[in-house]
N, C-alpha and C positions, 0 to 999 in steps of 0.2 A: 274099492281100487286103491285108496290112499293107503290101506294097511299092506295091500302087496308091493307098494314100493318099498317100503323100509321090513319086509318079514324077511329077506335075507341078509347077511352081511358080507358084501362086496364090498372092494375099494369104490365103486360107482358109487353106491349109496354112503360111504363114509365121506367120500369127498362133496356129496350133497351137502351134508348136515354141516361140515367144515366152511364151505362157500357160502350157506346161510345165516351161521354163524359171523362171518366175516363182513358178511352186506349189512345185518342188522347193528353190527359191533359200530361199523363206519356211520351209519344212519344216525346212532346216538352222537357218536362224537364229533359230525360234522356239523353240529348246531352252535358249536363254539371253536371253531378253525384255528383259534391262535397259536394251538400247539405244534402246528404245522410250521409255523417259524423258528423251530429252534430243533434241531437233529437231535438233541438230548430228550425231548417232550417227545419228539417221535419215536424215537427209541423204548420210550417208557410205555408209549400206548401199544408199542409192537410187543412189549412183554409180558405186557398185562393181558392181550388178546392170547398169548401163548400160554400161559397162565389158565386162562381160562377152558382155553380148547384142549390141553393136558387135563384139567379136570374132568372135563365129560369124557375122556378116554379111559382114565381111573376108574371112574364107576363103572363103565363099560368093562372093564376087565376085571372088575372086582365080583360084577354079578353073572359071567359068563366063567371066571375062573370058579369059580364055587358054586356053580348050577344053580344059580339064583335067576337065569332068565337063556331063554335057548338062543342059538346061533343068529341073531334077527342086528338089525339096527334100531329098534325103535329106544331102548333106553337113553342112547345119545340125543334122539330125537326128542325125545318128554325130556331130559334134563333143557336142552336147550329151547324148549319151548315155555318151561317154567322160567328160566333166565327172562325170557321175554316181560314177565309179570311187572319186573319191577327194573324198568330199563336203567334208572338212577345207580343200580348198583353194577353195572358196565363200566362206571367210573370211581368205584370204589376200591381203592388198591387194597388197604386193610384187609377188609373183610375177603377179599379175592384170595388174598394171599392165605389168610389163618382158616378159611374152607379148604384151599387147597390140601394143608399141612392135617387138617382134620380126616380128608380124604384119604390120605398116606396112611395113617394111625387107620383107618376103620379097614383096610387093605388087609394091614396086618392082624387085626383082631379078629376079621373074619377066617381069614385061613387058618386063625389057633385052632380049628377044629380038626385038622391033619392029624396036630400033637407031634408036627414036627418042627424043631428048634424053638421050641416054646419059649423059653427063658428070652431070646432074641428078639422075638416076637413083641412079648411084651414091654421089652426095654425100648425097642424103637416105637411103637404106639404111644406109650407114655412120652419119651422126648417128643415125637413131632406134636402131641396135644400140646406139651409147653410152651411148646416153640410156635403152634397156634395161639396159644395165649398172651402172647407178647403183642400181636396184632390186633389183636381183642378178648380182652383180659377173659370175660365170661364163656368163651370156649372152652377153659379149664373144665367145663363139667363136665366134660367128654372121658374124663380121668374116670366116672362112674362106670361107664361103659369096659374100660381096662379092668375094674374090680370084677364087673359081671362076667366079662370073658373067663378070666381066670376062673371063677365060680363055676362055671360052665363046663370046664374044659381041665382043670390043671391044679385043682384047688386044694390037693392032696401034700402040696409040696411047698412047706413055708418059704422057700426062697422066690417061688413067684410072687410071693403077697408084699416081697421085699423090694422089689425090683424098681417096681413104680416112684419108691420115695430116691432111691439111687436116679432113676431119671431125674426127678427134680434137684438132686444136687447138682447134678451135670449141668441142667439146663439154667440152675442159679448162679453158677460158676461162669456160663457165657455170655448170661446176660449183664454179671457183675464186671466182666472182663470189656464188653461194649459198651457199657455206659463209661468207665474210666475211658478208653480208646477213643471214642467221639463225644466225652464231654456230656453226657447226659444226666439230670439230674435223676437219679432211680428211685428217689424218695418220693418226690414230685410226680414223678411218672406213676408210679404205683398209687399214689391217693388219689390221681385224679381216674386211674382206671378201678381202682375196687370200688366201684357205686354201685347201689341198685335202684332202681326207680321203676315202678309199676304202673306209672300211669301210661294211657296212650290216648294222647290226645296233640298228636305231631301232623295229622292231616290238614297240609294248606289248600288242598283243592277236592272236589268230589272224585276226581278220577283216581287220585290215588285210595280214596274208600273203596271206591268201585274194584279195582283192582286187588287189594287186600281181602274184600267182603268174596270175589269171585276164586280167589286162589284158595281160600277158606274152605268155599265150598269145597272144589276139587279134591283139595287133600283128604277131607272128611269123606269124600266118596269113596276115593283108593284106600283109602285108612277104613273104611268098615268093609268094604269087599274083601281086604285083606284079613281081617278078622274073622269075618264069616266062611272063609274058606279055608283057614289055616290048618285046621283039621284034615282037608283031603290032599294037604302037601305032604309030599314023601318024609318020613319020620327024619330021614339023615339030614333034612335042610331045616327042620325046626328052631335049633339052635342059632343057625345063621340068622333066619328070619327074624328070630325074637331081638337079634341083637339090631336087625335093620329097623324094627319097630322102636325099640328103645332108643335109637340116635335117633328119630324123628322125633320122639317127646323130646328127648334133650333140646333138640334143635328149639321146637317151641317155649322150653323153658328160658333158653339164651335171651328167646327175644322178649318173654315176658319180664325178666328182671333186668333187662340191658339198659344203661342211661342212654340219652342221645340217641334214642327210640325212632325207627325208620324202617319202612316195608324191608329195605336191603337184608335187615337181620334176619330175615327168613330164608336165606342163603343154607343155613346149616341144614335146613330141612328138606331141601333138591333133591339132594343123592338118594335118600330114604325113599322120598316120594316116588322119585321117576322108578325105584325099583319098583315098588309097590303096584304102579303105573303098568309098568311092564308083564308084571305076573297078572294084571288083570287081564290087559290085550291079549295073551297068549293063553289064556285059559280057554278049554273047549266050549266055544257056545255059536249063537248065531253070527255069520259075518256081519249082520244089517247093526247088531248091536255093537260092533267093534268099529265099523265105519262111522256109527253115530256119533259114539264117545271121540273116538278120534277128530272127526271135523269139528266138534263143538269145542273141542280144547284148541284145536287151531283157530277157530274163530274169536275166541276168549283171549288168546294170548297177542293175537294180531290188534285187535280193540284197546284192550290195555295198553302194550307199548305204542300205539301210534296216539293215545288220548293223551299220553304222558310228555309226549316229545315238545 
């Protein structure tokens, strides 16, 4: 029954996801309602929610446009459920914006398989990733995905290998101008950002630990099913799916090496994981299996969300 609700892509289904996102976003934000006292704070929260909402629909667009999922609402719903695992993420402006830019880059890189406007796509993706690194430095690791995409599709033109470095020069120029304009100590900012920390000892309560453990279990399940059924996927989708899987592992690497570690850093894994979850739920299988997996995921996400409020 649950799967039937999101099986089709209709305005009503998308509206349901939007309403659910708004409700849970407000449930988290009203814990400290002091932001309601300032119009600028209210506008800030509205902008943050808008970026989150647009991020969800970018992921859905990427998947449908490139044939990674059917015409359903599963993907935005899965992405919404994964967000609930770590409610503090709903107030982390830097990570939300950084992930938003990464999704814009991912959109360009996956569509590179059409071989249309390949140079523009490589440059755009590189620039989006470099802009994302201004909000969370280690998201720059997604530049690896740019070179993977070039290797898959347009490796024989040397100019494609140079474009990411041109984007680096442009992003560096923008950052320099912004630091001068807003009087930012660029060297101090870079020094604070370029740090590595492998320790995972940030858990302040058991609920954060449980949330991480459940999310990791869910991620392993969908990753394993994707790898196990990969050979059954249409050959034309293999390159795109490899990039999705690679982006998931890059997201994990960002979590592992980032300083000031928190569960929120797993936001970079949510888009590829939502695509893998949608791929699983849309496979031909017993309806009972689909219902069971979706029901368990809903229960887990609600439990982790409310336990951390």
